[in-house]
N, C-alpha and C positions, 0 to 999 in steps of 0.2 A: 290289157289286164295283166295282173300280176299274182303269182302265187306268194302268199305271206307266210312268214315263219310262225309256227304254232309253238307257244310256250308249253313246257311239260312240268307237271307236278313233280317235285314240290317247289318249283320256281316262285319266289315271294311275290313277283309281280302279279301272279294270279289271285292274290289276295287284295289287290287294289280295288277301289270302288269306282266305277265308271261315272263320268259327269254327263249331265243331260246335253243333248245336241241343242245348240241355241238357234241354229237356223239350217234348214235342210237346203244345202247348196250342192253344186257340182262336186265338190271335194267329198261330201257325205255320200252322194250317189256313186262316186268312183270307189269309195271304201267298200260300200255294199257289194258292188260288182266284183271286186277283188276278193272279198270274203266269201262270196258264192263260189268262184272259181277255186279258191283255197279248200273250201268245204268239200266240193265235189272231187277235187284231186286227192284228198286225204285218205279214203273217202269217209264222209260223215253225213249226218242228217241235220246238224245244227252247229252254229259257231257264233260266239260272242266276240265283239271287238276287243274285249280285254284279253282274250286268248291270243290275240296277235299283237298284244302290247300297245293297244290303242285304247286309252281310257274314256271311250265314248259309249253311250248307251244305245248301241246298235246290235241287233242280232239277225241272223239270216237262218232260215229253216227250209228244208225240203224233204218231206217224208214220203214222196212218191217213189215208186219203184224205178221209173225211168227219168228221173231228174226233170220233170216237167212242170212242177208246181212250186217254184221258189217263193218264199215269203220273206219280206224285209220289214222288220219291226224297229221303229225308231223311237226312243223314249218309252219302251213298253212298261206297262204297269198292270198288275193283276188286280182286278176290282172285286172279284168274287171266286170263292173256291167251294166245291161241293163234293161230297163223297170221298172214297179213298180207293186207291188202286196200287197194288204192288206190280212193279215193272222192273225188269232187269236192264240196268243202265250201263252205258259205256261212255267214254269221253275222249275227244281228240287230244286233250291235254293230260289224260291218264290212259296211255295206250295199253292195250291188251288186258285191261282190267274191266271186268263186268260183275256187278253186284245188284242185288235186289234192293230197291229204295221204294218207300211208301210215299205217295203224293196224292193230291186231289185228282179225282177222275175227271171232273168237269171244271172249267174256269171261264170266267168272263174277263177279257182284258181289253186295254185301250193302248193305242199306239199312234204314231204318225206314219203316213205313207211317204213314198219318195217325192211327193209334191208338197210335203209339209202339212197335209190335211189330216186332222184327227179322225179316228174311227174306233168303234168298239166291236168286238166279235166274240163269239162263244167257241170254245175248243174243248174236245173230249178225247179220252183214250191217249194214244201215242202223241197226238199233236199237243194235247194239254200237258202231258209229261214233258215233252221237248221244250215247250215255252217256259215251264216252271225250272227246268234245268238250266236253260240259257240265261234267264233273268237272274237265277242264283249267281251265275258267273259275273253278272254286272255289279252284284253286291258283294263280290269277293268271296263267294261260297262255292265249294265244289261238291260233287255228289259223294265223294269219300267222307265228307263231313257228316253224313247221315249214318255211317258205319261205325262199328265198335273201334276202339283204339287199336286192338290187335289186328283187325282187318286192314285198317288204314296204314298201319306201320308195315305190314307185309306187303302191301301194294307199293308203298314208298321205296322199300328196299329192293323189290323186283325191278322198278323203273330205274333206280340209281344203278343197279347191277347191269341192266341192259344198256344204259347210257355209256357206262365205262367200257363195256365190250365194243361199242361203236367207235370209240376213241383210238 
């Protein structure tokens, strides 16, 4: 397994749209494993392949406290959204920034599993928020896009300043 490099906002590669996985094979399974290891190491609760500069529609999520419930969604798609919920979101690609975003409270989604089998599932609360957040990444959208221009610009400047201090 490998820890992958996570892209940081405002890297333009985060705006790329991910392509559907044509065939769930060993390369895709290895990518998912590497993404899980990267997410746990970061640490985070969700990661999209586009965040590690791989333009495929693959996301990994684990909202459990003890990292015991990993989910791998290949070619995920939201079928239905209901209700609204405000949730404070953060992002591995937007380090140290947390802002309130309004999203659907419950969703129904479809995806492929690691064997390439399609399935549908309902999600609510934190899991629903996380799935919506990660699918946004696959479409080139970040949670900061839901914020005002002023807040987004403040976050961008803070990240750029922090990145320069590391160099």
